SEVEXPA-905405 format. One record per residue (C-alpha): residue in three letters; y, x, z; residue number from 1. Coordinates in nm, 3 decimals, always signed. Example, Ala and Ser with C-alpha at 12.3 -4.5 7.8 and 13.67 -1.06 7.14 Angstrom:
2
("ALA", (-0.450, +1.230, +0.780), 1)
("SER", (-0.106, +1.367, +0.714), 2)
! end
This chain:
352
("MET", (+5.006, +6.592, -4.394), 1)
("CYS", (+4.808, +6.612, -4.080), 2)
("SER", (+4.431, +6.603, -4.076), 3)
("PHE", (+4.206, +6.503, -3.787), 4)
("GLU", (+3.840, +6.599, -3.766), 5)
("ARG", (+3.624, +6.401, -3.519), 6)
("PRO", (+3.410, +6.613, -3.296), 7)
("ARG", (+3.054, +6.636, -3.421), 8)
("VAL", (+2.909, +6.532, -3.085), 9)
("VAL", (+3.087, +6.195, -3.096), 10)
("GLU", (+2.943, +6.126, -3.439), 11)
("VAL", (+2.594, +6.204, -3.319), 12)
("VAL", (+2.630, +5.972, -3.021), 13)
("VAL", (+2.761, +5.683, -3.234), 14)
("VAL", (+2.480, +5.721, -3.486), 15)
("ALA", (+2.224, +5.740, -3.206), 16)
("LEU", (+2.357, +5.420, -3.050), 17)
("LEU", (+2.349, +5.239, -3.384), 18)
("LEU", (+1.994, +5.348, -3.447), 19)
("CYS", (+1.868, +5.280, -3.095), 20)
("ALA", (+2.018, +4.934, -3.058), 21)
("PRO", (+1.771, +4.763, -3.295), 22)
("VAL", (+1.482, +4.953, -3.139), 23)
("ALA", (+1.591, +4.848, -2.791), 24)
("ALA", (+1.623, +4.488, -2.903), 25)
("TRP", (+1.276, +4.506, -3.058), 26)
("CYS", (+1.129, +4.653, -2.739), 27)
("GLN", (+1.286, +4.388, -2.518), 28)
("GLY", (+1.208, +4.095, -2.750), 29)
("GLU", (+1.441, +3.813, -2.838), 30)
("PRO", (+1.711, +3.729, -2.582), 31)
("GLN", (+1.574, +3.469, -2.340), 32)
("GLN", (+1.730, +3.125, -2.350), 33)
("PRO", (+1.834, +2.976, -2.017), 34)
("VAL", (+1.551, +2.775, -1.859), 35)
("LYS", (+1.621, +2.406, -1.902), 36)
("ASP", (+1.585, +2.195, -1.587), 37)
("TRP", (+1.319, +1.922, -1.629), 38)
("ARG", (+1.572, +1.668, -1.502), 39)
("ASP", (+1.802, +1.737, -1.800), 40)
("GLU", (+1.535, +1.594, -2.031), 41)
("LEU", (+1.544, +1.261, -1.847), 42)
("VAL", (+1.914, +1.201, -1.798), 43)
("PRO", (+2.169, +1.214, -2.082), 44)
("VAL", (+2.474, +1.437, -2.057), 45)
("ASP", (+2.690, +1.145, -1.937), 46)
("GLY", (+2.451, +1.085, -1.645), 47)
("ILE", (+2.375, +0.725, -1.743), 48)
("ALA", (+2.002, +0.658, -1.712), 49)
("ALA", (+2.013, +0.285, -1.792), 50)
("LYS", (+2.233, -0.022, -1.828), 51)
("VAL", (+2.154, -0.366, -1.689), 52)
("ASN", (+2.387, -0.627, -1.837), 53)
("ASP", (+2.729, -0.488, -1.734), 54)
("GLU", (+2.597, -0.258, -1.460), 55)
("ILE", (+2.526, +0.112, -1.503), 56)
("VAL", (+2.229, +0.290, -1.346), 57)
("THR", (+2.294, +0.662, -1.302), 58)
("GLY", (+2.039, +0.938, -1.289), 59)
("GLY", (+2.176, +1.027, -0.947), 60)
("GLU", (+2.080, +0.684, -0.812), 61)
("VAL", (+1.722, +0.736, -0.922), 62)
("PHE", (+1.695, +1.090, -0.786), 63)
("LYS", (+1.843, +0.980, -0.454), 64)
("ARG", (+1.565, +0.722, -0.415), 65)
("ILE", (+1.286, +0.971, -0.484), 66)
("GLU", (+1.417, +1.291, -0.325), 67)
("THR", (+1.171, +1.274, -0.032), 68)
("GLN", (+0.876, +1.212, -0.265), 69)
("LEU", (+0.989, +1.497, -0.490), 70)
("ASP", (+0.992, +1.731, -0.191), 71)
("VAL", (+0.633, +1.632, -0.111), 72)
("LEU", (+0.524, +1.681, -0.472), 73)
("ARG", (+0.694, +2.021, -0.490), 74)
("ARG", (+0.510, +2.140, -0.180), 75)
("THR", (+0.179, +2.002, -0.303), 76)
("TYR", (+0.146, +2.103, -0.670), 77)
("PRO", (+0.206, +2.414, -0.883), 78)
("GLU", (+0.521, +2.405, -1.094), 79)
("ASP", (+0.370, +2.275, -1.422), 80)
("GLU", (+0.183, +1.993, -1.249), 81)
("PHE", (+0.482, +1.917, -1.029), 82)
("VAL", (+0.705, +1.867, -1.333), 83)
("LEU", (+0.456, +1.625, -1.493), 84)
("LYS", (+0.421, +1.418, -1.175), 85)
("ALA", (+0.795, +1.426, -1.110), 86)
("ARG", (+0.867, +1.288, -1.458), 87)
("GLU", (+0.617, +1.006, -1.405), 88)
("LEU", (+0.767, +0.927, -1.064), 89)
("TRP", (+1.122, +0.925, -1.206), 90)
("LYS", (+1.027, +0.687, -1.489), 91)
("ARG", (+0.849, +0.448, -1.249), 92)
("GLU", (+1.142, +0.447, -1.009), 93)
("LEU", (+1.396, +0.395, -1.289), 94)
("LYS", (+1.204, +0.089, -1.409), 95)
("ALA", (+1.178, -0.043, -1.053), 96)
("LEU", (+1.550, +0.010, -0.999), 97)
("VAL", (+1.634, -0.172, -1.323), 98)
("GLU", (+1.417, -0.470, -1.222), 99)
("GLU", (+1.575, -0.470, -0.875), 100)
("LYS", (+1.925, -0.486, -1.025), 101)
("ILE", (+1.821, -0.771, -1.255), 102)
("VAL", (+1.697, -0.971, -0.956), 103)
("LEU", (+2.006, -0.897, -0.745), 104)
("GLN", (+2.239, -0.992, -1.028), 105)
("ALA", (+2.052, -1.321, -1.075), 106)
("ALA", (+2.064, -1.390, -0.699), 107)
("ALA", (+2.440, -1.334, -0.699), 108)
("LYS", (+2.476, -1.568, -0.997), 109)
("GLU", (+2.279, -1.837, -0.810), 110)
("GLY", (+2.506, -1.791, -0.508), 111)
("ILE", (+2.220, -1.682, -0.282), 112)
("LYS", (+2.330, -1.495, +0.030), 113)
("ILE", (+2.145, -1.337, +0.321), 114)
("THR", (+2.298, -1.345, +0.667), 115)
("ASP", (+2.318, -1.042, +0.893), 116)
("ASP", (+2.108, -1.233, +1.147), 117)
("ALA", (+1.826, -1.272, +0.892), 118)
("VAL", (+1.834, -0.898, +0.821), 119)
("GLU", (+1.830, -0.808, +1.191), 120)
("LYS", (+1.543, -1.048, +1.255), 121)
("GLN", (+1.339, -0.870, +0.989), 122)
("ILE", (+1.436, -0.531, +1.132), 123)
("GLU", (+1.313, -0.643, +1.475), 124)
("SER", (+0.987, -0.760, +1.316), 125)
("GLU", (+0.933, -0.419, +1.156), 126)
("ILE", (+1.018, -0.244, +1.485), 127)
("ALA", (+0.761, -0.459, +1.667), 128)
("LYS", (+0.492, -0.351, +1.419), 129)
("THR", (+0.564, +0.019, +1.481), 130)
("GLY", (+0.572, -0.020, +1.860), 131)
("SER", (+0.926, +0.087, +1.947), 132)
("ARG", (+1.270, +0.147, +1.799), 133)
("GLU", (+1.223, +0.522, +1.841), 134)
("ALA", (+0.894, +0.514, +1.644), 135)
("TYR", (+1.059, +0.300, +1.376), 136)
("GLU", (+1.352, +0.537, +1.337), 137)
("GLN", (+1.112, +0.832, +1.321), 138)
("MET", (+0.917, +0.657, +1.044), 139)
("LEU", (+1.242, +0.598, +0.852), 140)
("LEU", (+1.335, +0.963, +0.891), 141)
("GLN", (+0.998, +1.078, +0.755), 142)
("THR", (+1.041, +0.861, +0.445), 143)
("GLY", (+1.398, +0.975, +0.382), 144)
("GLN", (+1.561, +0.654, +0.505), 145)
("THR", (+1.825, +0.568, +0.759), 146)
("MET", (+1.881, +0.246, +0.951), 147)
("GLU", (+2.159, +0.161, +0.706), 148)
("LYS", (+1.927, +0.212, +0.409), 149)
("ALA", (+1.658, +0.004, +0.579), 150)
("ARG", (+1.902, -0.284, +0.623), 151)
("GLU", (+2.005, -0.260, +0.258), 152)
("ARG", (+1.639, -0.258, +0.150), 153)
("ILE", (+1.558, -0.562, +0.363), 154)
("ARG", (+1.864, -0.753, +0.241), 155)
("ASN", (+1.763, -0.688, -0.121), 156)
("GLU", (+1.403, -0.796, -0.051), 157)
("LEU", (+1.521, -1.120, +0.110), 158)
("LEU", (+1.758, -1.189, -0.180), 159)
("ALA", (+1.472, -1.140, -0.427), 160)
("ARG", (+1.242, -1.364, -0.223), 161)
("ASP", (+1.496, -1.646, -0.195), 162)
("LEU", (+1.585, -1.625, -0.563), 163)
("ILE", (+1.222, -1.672, -0.660), 164)
("TYR", (+1.177, -1.947, -0.397), 165)
("VAL", (+1.472, -2.134, -0.548), 166)
("ARG", (+1.337, -2.098, -0.899), 167)
("ILE", (+0.991, -2.227, -0.810), 168)
("GLY", (+1.118, -2.501, -0.579), 169)
("LEU", (+1.012, -2.374, -0.236), 170)
("LYS", (+1.383, -2.369, -0.151), 171)
("TRP", (+1.617, -2.630, -0.295), 172)
("LYS", (+1.964, -2.562, -0.424), 173)
("LYS", (+2.215, -2.803, -0.271), 174)
("GLU", (+2.344, -2.950, -0.591), 175)
("PRO", (+2.280, -3.280, -0.774), 176)
("GLY", (+2.006, -3.284, -1.032), 177)
("PHE", (+1.848, -2.950, -0.934), 178)
("VAL", (+1.494, -2.926, -1.071), 179)
("PRO", (+1.265, -2.626, -0.996), 180)
("LEU", (+1.152, -2.428, -1.297), 181)
("HIS", (+0.793, -2.395, -1.177), 182)
("ASP", (+0.554, -2.651, -1.034), 183)
("THR", (+0.409, -2.572, -0.690), 184)
("PHE", (+0.283, -2.922, -0.608), 185)
("VAL", (-0.088, -2.922, -0.518), 186)
("SER", (-0.280, -3.226, -0.642), 187)
("PRO", (-0.621, -3.349, -0.514), 188)
("LYS", (-0.767, -3.268, -0.856), 189)
("GLU", (-0.651, -2.906, -0.833), 190)
("MET", (-0.801, -2.879, -0.485), 191)
("GLN", (-1.136, -3.016, -0.606), 192)
("GLU", (-1.141, -2.778, -0.903), 193)
("TYR", (-1.062, -2.480, -0.681), 194)
("TYR", (-1.336, -2.582, -0.435), 195)
("ASP", (-1.598, -2.626, -0.710), 196)
("ASN", (-1.512, -2.290, -0.869), 197)
("ASN", (-1.499, -2.093, -0.543), 198)
("LEU", (-1.781, -2.230, -0.327), 199)
("LYS", (-1.850, -1.890, -0.172), 200)
("GLU", (-1.503, -1.890, -0.015), 201)
("PHE", (-1.601, -2.202, +0.179), 202)
("TYR", (-1.943, -2.093, +0.300), 203)
("ALA", (-1.976, -2.049, +0.676), 204)
("GLU", (-2.174, -1.728, +0.726), 205)
("GLU", (-2.462, -1.713, +0.971), 206)
("LYS", (-2.340, -1.610, +1.315), 207)
("LEU", (-2.510, -1.455, +1.614), 208)
("LYS", (-2.443, -1.419, +1.985), 209)
("THR", (-2.592, -1.089, +2.104), 210)
("ARG", (-2.618, -0.856, +2.403), 211)
("TRP", (-2.631, -0.480, +2.361), 212)
("ILE", (-2.726, -0.169, +2.547), 213)
("VAL", (-2.565, +0.116, +2.352), 214)
("ILE", (-2.568, +0.480, +2.463), 215)
("PRO", (-2.414, +0.750, +2.239), 216)
("TYR", (-2.544, +1.106, +2.214), 217)
("SER", (-2.386, +1.432, +2.099), 218)
("SER", (-2.688, +1.655, +2.031), 219)
("PRO", (-3.055, +1.625, +1.932), 220)
("ALA", (-3.163, +1.722, +2.282), 221)
("GLU", (-2.941, +1.454, +2.437), 222)
("ARG", (-3.072, +1.203, +2.185), 223)
("GLU", (-3.429, +1.254, +2.301), 224)
("LYS", (-3.323, +1.230, +2.665), 225)
("ILE", (-3.140, +0.900, +2.604), 226)
("LYS", (-3.437, +0.758, +2.413), 227)
("ARG", (-3.661, +0.827, +2.712), 228)
("GLU", (-3.402, +0.665, +2.939), 229)
("LEU", (-3.387, +0.356, +2.717), 230)
("GLN", (-3.767, +0.332, +2.713), 231)
("SER", (-3.757, +0.319, +3.093), 232)
("ILE", (-3.487, +0.048, +3.081), 233)
("MET", (-3.694, -0.153, +2.831), 234)
("ARG", (-3.998, -0.140, +3.060), 235)
("GLN", (-3.786, -0.280, +3.343), 236)
("ILE", (-3.659, -0.562, +3.119), 237)
("GLU", (-4.016, -0.644, +3.009), 238)
("ALA", (-4.110, -0.653, +3.380), 239)
("GLY", (-3.841, -0.917, +3.442), 240)
("ALA", (-3.512, -0.726, +3.494), 241)
("ASP", (-3.203, -0.909, +3.363), 242)
("PHE", (-3.085, -0.767, +3.025), 243)
("GLY", (-2.719, -0.836, +3.108), 244)
("LEU", (-2.742, -0.655, +3.441), 245)
("MET", (-2.903, -0.352, +3.274), 246)
("ALA", (-2.628, -0.358, +3.008), 247)
("ARG", (-2.363, -0.360, +3.280), 248)
("CYS", (-2.522, -0.054, +3.443), 249)
("TYR", (-2.604, +0.155, +3.135), 250)
("SER", (-2.432, +0.034, +2.817), 251)
("LYS", (-2.117, +0.192, +2.676), 252)
("LEU", (-2.046, -0.122, +2.467), 253)
("LYS", (-1.882, -0.409, +2.664), 254)
("PRO", (-2.040, -0.325, +3.002), 255)
("GLU", (-1.776, -0.540, +3.175), 256)
("GLN", (-1.916, -0.841, +2.982), 257)
("ASP", (-2.281, -0.749, +3.051), 258)
("GLY", (-2.308, -0.622, +2.693), 259)
("LEU", (-2.222, -0.962, +2.542), 260)
("TRP", (-2.085, -0.970, +2.188), 261)
("ASP", (-1.980, -1.329, +2.128), 262)
("TRP", (-2.032, -1.512, +1.798), 263)
("HIS", (-2.011, -1.268, +1.508), 264)
("PRO", (-2.141, -1.256, +1.146), 265)
("ARG", (-2.491, -1.115, +1.111), 266)
("ASN", (-2.415, -0.912, +0.799), 267)
("ILE", (-2.148, -0.683, +0.947), 268)
("PHE", (-2.411, -0.422, +1.038), 269)
("ALA", (-2.595, -0.171, +0.822), 270)
("ALA", (-2.970, -0.117, +0.825), 271)
("PRO", (-3.173, -0.085, +1.043), 272)
("ILE", (-2.968, -0.304, +1.278), 273)
("GLU", (-2.913, -0.590, +1.032), 274)
("ASP", (-3.283, -0.584, +0.942), 275)
("ALA", (-3.373, -0.622, +1.309), 276)
("LEU", (-3.119, -0.904, +1.362), 277)
("THR", (-3.258, -1.090, +1.061), 278)
("LEU", (-3.608, -1.099, +1.211), 279)
("LEU", (-3.528, -1.157, +1.578), 280)
("LYS", (-3.551, -1.509, +1.718), 281)
("VAL", (-3.325, -1.639, +1.994), 282)
("GLY", (-3.430, -1.478, +2.323), 283)
("GLU", (-3.606, -1.182, +2.161), 284)
("THR", (-3.513, -0.816, +2.207), 285)
("SER", (-3.531, -0.544, +1.943), 286)
("GLU", (-3.713, -0.216, +1.961), 287)
("ILE", (-3.506, +0.097, +2.020), 288)
("LEU", (-3.270, +0.145, +1.722), 289)
("GLU", (-3.055, +0.437, +1.610), 290)
("LYS", (-2.727, +0.429, +1.418), 291)
("GLY", (-2.402, +0.623, +1.405), 292)
("GLY", (-2.475, +0.876, +1.679), 293)
("ALA", (-2.602, +0.619, +1.929), 294)
("VAL", (-2.932, +0.476, +2.054), 295)
("CYS", (-2.939, +0.103, +2.126), 296)
("VAL", (-3.134, -0.215, +2.187), 297)
("VAL", (-3.007, -0.565, +2.111), 298)
("LYS", (-3.104, -0.912, +2.234), 299)
("VAL", (-3.025, -1.228, +2.036), 300)
("GLU", (-2.873, -1.490, +2.269), 301)
("GLY", (-2.786, -1.752, +2.005), 302)
("ARG", (-2.790, -1.817, +1.631), 303)
("GLN", (-2.582, -2.042, +1.405), 304)
("ASP", (-2.726, -2.086, +1.056), 305)
("GLY", (-2.498, -2.040, +0.756), 306)
("LYS", (-2.391, -2.355, +0.573), 307)
("GLN", (-2.160, -2.474, +0.298), 308)
("LYS", (-1.842, -2.632, +0.432), 309)
("ALA", (-1.788, -2.983, +0.301), 310)
("PHE", (-1.490, -3.048, +0.072), 311)
("GLU", (-1.355, -3.304, +0.322), 312)
("ASP", (-1.357, -3.045, +0.603), 313)
("VAL", (-1.145, -2.782, +0.425), 314)
("GLN", (-0.855, -2.989, +0.291), 315)
("GLU", (-0.578, -2.791, +0.459), 316)
("GLU", (-0.738, -2.457, +0.377), 317)
("LEU", (-0.778, -2.564, +0.014), 318)
("LYS", (-0.419, -2.676, -0.011), 319)
("GLN", (-0.296, -2.342, +0.124), 320)
("ARG", (-0.514, -2.138, -0.112), 321)
("VAL", (-0.416, -2.335, -0.422), 322)
("MET", (-0.050, -2.317, -0.319), 323)
("GLN", (-0.077, -1.942, -0.261), 324)
("ARG", (-0.228, -1.892, -0.606), 325)
("LYS", (+0.037, -2.106, -0.777), 326)
("VAL", (+0.321, -1.931, -0.592), 327)
("SER", (+0.177, -1.590, -0.680), 328)
("ASP", (+0.151, -1.688, -1.047), 329)
("SER", (+0.505, -1.827, -1.038), 330)
("PHE", (+0.638, -1.504, -0.887), 331)
("VAL", (+0.502, -1.310, -1.184), 332)
("LYS", (+0.643, -1.563, -1.433), 333)
("VAL", (+0.988, -1.566, -1.271), 334)
("ARG", (+1.012, -1.189, -1.278), 335)
("ARG", (+0.918, -1.188, -1.646), 336)
("GLU", (+1.176, -1.456, -1.719), 337)
("LEU", (+1.449, -1.264, -1.538), 338)
("LEU", (+1.361, -0.948, -1.729), 339)
("ARG", (+1.362, -1.136, -2.059), 340)
("GLU", (+1.699, -1.302, -1.987), 341)
("ALA", (+1.872, -0.972, -1.906), 342)
("TRP", (+2.021, -0.716, -2.147), 343)
("VAL", (+1.867, -0.378, -2.071), 344)
("TRP", (+1.917, -0.036, -2.222), 345)
("PRO", (+1.711, +0.159, -2.314), 346)
("PRO", (+1.498, -0.128, -2.451), 347)
("GLU", (+1.163, +0.019, -2.338), 348)
("LEU", (+1.260, -0.052, -1.977), 349)
("GLN", (+1.241, -0.422, -2.063), 350)
("GLU", (+0.884, -0.404, -2.188), 351)
("ARG", (+0.610, -0.551, -1.967), 352)
! end
């Protein structure tokens, strides 16, 4: 029978390893778990963030819509604060996306369609507001959009608008017996009630016609120099010089119009200018005034007293304001109705 004796050194090494392993584990602490991405807490394993009737909303759809905003947040805040704000942003955008899908589904059910011409017309309107196509495309780029995405956004906005217009009766469906779900008719009684309850909205503010000599300064020394110059100008005016001619020669405000500022509300200025305008009579000139880094004098050329507009004189304005309020209220009601009619999961996305 053969016998085999293990070398002593091997035994020592094995024992040492067995003894050291627990010590090493104790020194290093518990094994670290992989860091969980904050996005995993928001989106289930299957990637479905929500369901709207028969349509699925994926987490990827939501993240795609907010990727530019997430980049801004990441550059702006430390990690802990970024995660909190990113979660809030994701939840807001998910709810907005769910509501958007509800509206689009309802628009499709109503047979509402938006033509390419209508989309392009709106694109041209947005381009006009930014100044040029190049500026518009640059704006889209900065907000993470493309021209294709902009067209899709506009089409969805127009679908939502027309759906609500149909429901409240501002657009009529071409079918027998169609009745709008919300009343937007404005009656004389409603106009009178709105007028009586909102008299301030129909008060014509006092207006003035004024001429100005305004000279800005950039330092205390220049301020004193300009004040002396204005004192000299005032002496010439008092001696008979024409205020408008002096404004044309010296003023930095409307010199091409001899300093004339046509009819404007009196209360758009801060003290001491408004105080001076309150006291001045037509034809009178103020003392030298200072405001906002400039020295000035002002002459009142005309004054229209404030007065309450008569109910009979504001009929069209009243009708528009009452209509605007009723439409705005109806918009809110229609959106609530659409949300209530839909099946949404998870249920908290349906809460208002």
